[in-house]
C-alpha positions as CSV (number, residue, x, y, z in Angstrom):
1,M,93.0,32.2,-14.2
2,L,90.1,34.1,-12.6
3,P,87.5,31.9,-10.9
4,V,83.9,33.3,-11.5
5,F,81.0,31.8,-9.6
6,S,77.2,31.8,-10.0
7,F,76.6,31.9,-6.2
8,R,78.3,33.5,-3.3
9,E,78.3,30.3,-1.3
10,E,80.3,28.5,-4.0
11,A,82.9,31.2,-4.1
12,E,83.2,31.2,-0.3
13,M,83.6,27.4,-0.2
14,Y,86.2,27.6,-3.0
15,L,88.3,30.2,-1.1
16,Q,88.1,28.2,2.1
17,L,89.2,24.9,0.5
18,E,91.8,26.3,-1.9
19,A,93.5,28.6,0.7
20,L,94.7,30.9,-2.0
21,G,96.2,33.4,0.4
22,G,96.8,37.0,-0.4
23,D,93.9,39.4,-0.8
24,W,91.4,37.1,-2.4
25,Q,87.8,37.9,-1.4
26,V,84.3,37.2,-2.6
27,R,82.6,40.2,-4.2
28,K,79.3,40.3,-6.1
29,I,79.5,42.3,-9.4
30,S,77.2,42.7,-12.4
31,A,77.9,41.2,-15.8
32,G,78.8,44.7,-17.0
33,E,81.3,45.3,-14.2
34,L,82.9,41.9,-14.9
35,V,83.2,42.6,-18.6
36,S,84.7,46.0,-17.8
37,L,87.2,44.5,-15.3
38,L,88.2,41.8,-17.7
39,H,88.4,44.0,-20.8
40,E,90.9,46.2,-18.9
41,N,92.9,43.2,-17.6
42,C,92.8,40.5,-20.3
43,A,96.6,40.8,-20.5
44,I,96.8,39.8,-16.9
45,V,93.8,37.5,-16.6
46,R,94.2,35.1,-19.5
47,R,91.5,32.6,-18.7
48,V,88.2,32.6,-16.8
49,A,87.0,29.5,-14.9
50,L,83.3,29.2,-14.5
51,D,82.2,27.7,-11.2
52,P,85.5,25.7,-10.8
53,L,85.7,22.8,-8.4
54,P,88.1,23.1,-5.5
55,G,90.8,20.6,-4.7
56,T,91.9,17.5,-6.6
57,W,88.9,17.4,-8.8
58,A,89.8,20.8,-10.3
59,D,92.8,19.3,-12.1
60,K,90.7,16.7,-13.8
61,V,87.8,18.9,-15.0
62,V,89.2,22.5,-15.2
63,E,89.4,22.5,-19.0
64,L,85.7,21.9,-19.2
65,V,84.9,25.1,-17.4
66,V,87.7,27.5,-18.7
67,L,87.4,30.0,-21.4
68,D,90.0,32.4,-22.9
69,C,89.4,35.8,-21.3
70,E,88.6,37.6,-24.6
71,R,86.3,34.8,-25.7
72,F,84.5,35.0,-22.3
73,V,84.0,38.8,-22.6
74,S,82.7,38.4,-26.2
75,R,80.1,35.8,-25.1
76,V,78.9,37.9,-22.2
77,V,78.6,41.0,-24.4
78,R,76.7,39.0,-27.1
79,G,74.4,37.6,-24.5
80,R,73.5,41.0,-23.2
81,A,72.8,42.4,-26.7
């Protein structure tokens, strides 16, 4: 699952609280860049979480903010048309 955030501060807080390890970092990209990235990687990134909550609340509400990768890409593309 790829977490996608509306604001940089939310993304930074999420990374601090979740301690994901590895090479995770916050990066601002355009909607077009996100669509391109996901289109190429939907086999790897199966779901997209929109502004997910960190910690224990995440398990309780994650399904409210998660979309299938292909469905997310479709909605972003339709919204830009």
